C-alpha positions in Angstrom: 159.4 131.7 94.4 161.9 132.4 97.2 160.6 135.9 97.6 157.0 134.7 97.7 157.8 132.2 100.5 160.2 134.4 102.6 158.4 137.7 102.5 156.6 139.2 105.4 153.3 137.5 105.4 151.1 135.4 107.6 148.8 136.2 110.5 148.5 133.8 113.3 144.8 133.1 114.1 143.5 133.6 117.6 143.2 130.4 119.7 139.7 128.9 120.0 138.6 128.1 123.5 135.4 126.9 125.1 134.9 130.2 126.9 132.0 132.5 126.0 133.1 135.7 124.2 130.9 138.7 123.6 132.3 141.2 121.1 131.5 144.8 120.1 130.5 146.1 123.5 130.7 150.0 123.5 131.2 152.0 126.6 131.5 155.7 127.3 132.2 156.5 131.0 133.8 159.2 133.1 136.0 159.2 136.3 138.3 161.3 138.4 141.2 160.0 136.4 141.7 158.3 133.1 142.7 155.0 134.9 139.5 155.1 137.1 137.4 155.8 134.0 139.0 152.9 132.3 138.3 150.6 135.2 134.6 151.7 135.4 134.4 151.2 131.6 135.4 147.6 132.0 132.9 147.0 134.8 130.2 148.6 132.6 131.3 146.5 129.6 130.9 143.3 131.7 127.3 144.2 132.6 126.4 145.1 129.0 128.0 141.9 127.7 126.2 139.8 130.3 122.9 141.3 129.2 123.8 140.9 125.5 124.5 137.2 126.1 121.1 136.8 127.6 122.1 136.2 131.2 119.7 136.6 134.1 119.7 139.7 136.4 122.6 139.3 138.8 124.6 141.4 141.2 127.6 143.3 139.7 130.0 141.3 141.9 128.7 138.0 140.6 129.1 139.1 137.0 132.6 140.3 137.6 133.6 137.0 139.2 132.7 135.2 135.9 134.8 137.5 133.6 138.0 135.8 132.5 139.3 138.5 130.1 138.6 141.8 128.5 139.7 142.3 124.9 140.4 145.8 123.8 139.2 146.3 120.2 139.3 150.1 120.1 139.8 152.6 123.0 140.3 156.3 123.7 141.5 157.4 127.1 141.2 161.0 128.2 142.0 162.7 131.5 138.5 162.0 132.9 136.8 159.9 130.1 137.1 156.4 128.6 135.5 155.6 125.3 136.1 152.1 123.9 134.8 149.1 122.1 135.8 145.9 123.9 135.0 142.2 124.0 134.3 140.4 127.2 135.1 136.7 127.8 133.1 134.8 130.4 134.5 131.5 131.9 132.2 128.8 130.7 132.7 126.7 133.8 131.1 129.5 135.9 128.8 131.1 133.4 127.7 128.1 131.4 124.9 127.2 133.8 123.3 130.7 133.2 124.1 131.1 129.5 123.5 127.6 128.2 125.3 124.3 127.8 128.7 124.0 126.1 127.8 120.7 124.5 127.2 122.1 120.9 127.4 119.8 117.9 130.2 121.1 115.7 131.1 120.4 112.1 134.0 118.4 110.8 137.3 120.4 110.5 136.9 122.8 107.5 139.8 124.4 105.8 139.3 128.2 105.3 140.6 129.8 102.1 139.7 133.5 102.4 139.7 135.0 98.9 139.8 138.8 98.5 139.1 140.6 95.2 140.4 144.2 95.5 141.8 146.6 93.0 141.3 144.1 90.1 143.5 141.4 91.8 142.6 138.3 93.6 144.7 137.3 96.6 144.7 134.9 99.6 148.0 134.7 101.5 150.3 136.5 99.1 150.2 139.6 101.3 148.6 140.4 104.7 145.2 141.4 103.5 142.4 142.9 105.7 140.2 139.9 104.8 142.8 137.5 106.1 143.2 139.6 109.2 139.4 139.6 109.9 139.3 135.8 109.7 142.4 135.4 111.8 140.9 137.6 114.5 137.5 136.0 114.5 136.8 134.2 117.8 135.0 131.0 116.9 134.4 129.9 120.5 130.7 129.8 120.3 130.6 128.8 116.6 129.3 125.4 115.4 131.9 125.4 112.6 135.4 123.9 113.3 137.5 126.3 111.3 141.0 125.3 110.2 142.6 128.7 109.5 146.2 128.6 108.0 148.5 131.4 109.1 149.5 132.0 105.5 153.3 131.9 106.2 155.9 129.7 104.5 154.6 127.6 101.7 150.9 128.4 102.4 151.1 131.3 100.0 152.2 128.9 97.2 149.7 126.1 98.0 146.6 128.1 98.8 146.0 130.6 96.1 142.9 132.2 94.6 143.0 129.6 91.8 142.9 126.7 94.2 139.1 126.7 94.7 138.7 126.2 90.9 140.5 122.8 91.0 138.3 119.7 90.7 140.8 116.9 91.3 139.8 115.0 94.3 143.3 113.5 94.7 144.8 117.0 94.8 142.2 118.2 97.3 142.8 115.2 99.5 146.5 116.0 99.6 145.9 119.6 100.5 143.3 118.8 103.2 145.5 116.1 104.7 148.3 118.6 105.0 146.2 120.9 107.2 144.2 118.1 109.0 140.9 119.1 107.5 137.9 117.1 106.1 136.5 119.6 103.7 137.0 123.2 102.5 135.0 126.5 102.7 135.8 129.5 100.5 134.5 132.9 101.9 134.9 135.5 99.2 135.1 139.3 99.7 134.9 141.7 96.7 135.7 145.4 97.6 134.6 148.2 95.3 135.7 151.7 96.1 133.4 154.3 94.7 136.1 157.0 94.6 139.3 157.8 96.6 138.4 158.4 100.2 134.8 157.6 99.5 132.4 154.8 100.4 133.5 151.2 100.0 131.0 148.5 98.9 131.7 144.9 99.8 130.1 141.9 98.3 130.5 138.7 100.3 129.9 135.2 99.1 129.9 131.9 101.0 131.1 128.9 99.1 132.0 125.4 100.2 133.3 122.0 99.0 135.8 120.9 96.3 133.3 122.0 93.6 133.2 125.6 95.0 129.5 125.3 95.5 127.6 128.6 96.0 125.8 128.9 99.3 124.8 132.5 99.9 125.8 136.1 99.2 125.1 139.6 100.7 126.4 143.1 100.4 127.6 145.6 103.1 129.1 149.1 102.9 131.5 151.3 104.8 131.5 155.1 104.7 135.2 155.3 104.1 138.4 153.4 104.2 138.6 153.6 108.0 135.4 151.7 108.3 136.5 148.8 106.1 138.0 146.7 109.0 134.7 146.9 111.0 132.7 146.0 107.9 134.9 142.9 107.3 134.6 141.8 110.9 130.8 142.1 110.7 130.9 140.2 107.4 132.9 137.3 109.0 130.4 137.1 111.8 127.5 136.9 109.3 129.3 134.3 107.1 129.7 132.3 110.3 126.0 132.4 110.8 125.4 131.3 107.1 127.8 128.4 107.5 126.2 127.4 110.8 122.7 127.4 109.2 124.1 125.3 106.3 125.4 122.8 108.9 122.1 122.6 110.6 120.3 122.1 107.3 122.7 119.2 106.5 124.4 120.9 103.6 127.8 121.5 105.1 129.1 117.9 105.4 132.3 116.4 104.1 132.2 115.5 100.4 132.2 111.7 100.1 134.2 111.9 96.8 137.2 113.2 98.8 137.8 109.8 100.3 139.6 108.6 97.1 141.3 105.3 96.8 143.7 104.1 94.1 141.8 102.1 91.5 143.6 99.4 89.4 142.5 98.7 85.9 140.4 95.5 85.9 142.4 93.9 83.1 145.6 94.6 85.0 144.1 93.3 88.2 143.2 90.0 86.4 146.7 89.6 85.1 148.2 90.1 88.6 145.7 87.6 90.0 146.7 85.0 87.4 150.4 85.5 88.1 149.9 85.1 91.8 147.9 81.9 91.3 150.6 80.4 88.9 153.5 81.2 91.2 153.0 78.4 93.7 152.5 75.8 90.9 155.8 76.9 89.3 157.6 76.5 92.5 156.1 73.1 93.1 157.1 71.8 89.7 160.6 73.2 89.7 163.2 70.5 89.6 165.4 70.1 92.6 169.0 71.2 91.9 171.5 68.4 91.2 174.2 68.1 93.8 177.6 68.6 92.2 180.5 66.8 94.0 183.2 69.1 95.1 186.8 68.1 95.2 188.4 68.8 98.5 191.7 70.7 98.2 194.8 68.8 99.2 195.9 69.5 102.7 198.6 72.1 103.0 201.4 71.6 105.5 202.6 74.7 107.4 206.4 74.6 107.8 209.0 76.8 109.5 212.3 77.5 107.7 215.4 79.6 108.5 216.5 82.1 105.9 220.1 83.5 106.0 220.7 86.9 104.3 223.4 89.6 104.2 222.6 92.7 106.3 225.2 95.4 105.5 222.7 98.1 106.7 219.1 98.6 107.8 217.8 99.1 104.3 219.2 95.7 103.3 217.3 94.1 106.3 214.0 95.8 105.2 214.5 94.7 101.6 215.1 91.1 102.5 212.1 91.0 104.9 209.8 92.6 102.3 210.9 90.2 99.6 210.3 87.2 101.7 207.0 88.4 103.1 205.7 89.2 99.6 206.3 85.7 98.3 203.2 83.6 97.7 202.4 81.2 100.6 204.5 83.1 103.2 202.4 83.6 106.3 205.0 85.4 108.4 208.7 86.4 108.6 210.7 87.9 111.4 214.4 88.3 112.3 215.8 85.9 114.9 219.4 87.1 114.7 220.4 90.6 113.5 224.0 91.4 112.7 224.5 94.8 111.1 227.4 94.6 108.6 227.4 90.8 108.6 224.9 88.0 108.1 221.4 87.9 109.8 218.8 85.2 110.2 215.0 85.2 109.9 212.3 82.7 110.7 209.8 82.1 107.9 206.4 80.4 108.3 205.5 79.0 104.9 202.5 77.0 103.6 204.4 74.5 101.4 207.7 72.9 100.7 211.2 74.5 101.0 211.9 74.0 97.3 208.7 75.9 96.3 209.7 78.8 98.6 213.2 78.8 96.9 211.6 79.0 93.5 209.4 81.9 94.6 212.4 83.9 95.9 214.3 83.2 92.7 211.4 84.6 90.7 211.8 87.8 92.7 215.4 88.2 91.6 217.2 86.5 94.5 220.1 84.0 94.3 219.0 81.1 96.5 221.1 78.3 98.0 219.0 75.4 99.5 220.3 73.8 102.7 219.0 71.5 105.4 215.6 73.1 106.2 217.2 76.4 105.5 217.9 78.9 102.7 220.6 81.4 102.0 219.6 84.3 99.8 221.6 87.2 98.3 221.4 89.7 95.5 
């Protein structure tokens, strides 16, 4: 499990903007230098992309002023020639009035689980697959589908697997969709069949949607060899986007109402809970008031101050006498008032009680006590 989470996986999907992107524009131009040919190629790509987008006839300078980016898909640069396939992005704020309005009705957020069947194995995010890469690189700027495309890193490879679309539990699906902020799910499937090593590759693509993995449409495409597989997958993603867009327009691609699950309580249990809640106020009202129990106030305690005389041959004897007196029950404080090392010292004791009681407490601690006038003399 640790290896499956921490391995090198995950492809960050491209950001979706409101700009107008035209992909797959092919150019083949020449120039005095490779850099000049490249610059001319980009200018030519902008004109071709403008025509491909259905824009009106305009001057080259006007078209260039509306280009916000050129995306290199494939390119070859020679000393005097530039051959490339690029994508051109037009700023919608400038080009929108010529190419159409940007107010397009879009779908609810749909979680994308791209399942690839290749080499007898099914995979989603376990490894970086070409099918995942095709979906991550798809620019959905002009699409009517609001795709939620996980990167596939971290725990995504554990949660979103090829077996996930076969689950039918609405509670489980609701938890998964809430984690990614989606309202429903779509499952574009790709099945690659290689005729022989280095030979043609046949792809079967299926569009599915919803927690029941409902079939929507299917089609096949082919590539001459392994090198043509990425282009085939990119074209398949674009065609699947059209299929999902048509399904949205036909009213098929809408959030499943059964995904809005709520916890249901058994009717019998609900009736018992209601009865208990109704009986609780009555029980509180009929409960007898507690009988007041008279409390006996403790007798007042008098705080007295006494003088205790003790022998102090050394510092240890002083500490022992102070510790014994302070540890007696009822003693609130004891401190020396006269200290005579090698002779007799005095301490003042604050005691909660009578002098005779303090004398008995010290006797219990092993001291010999002599009671005087508001004073005690103690010794071992």
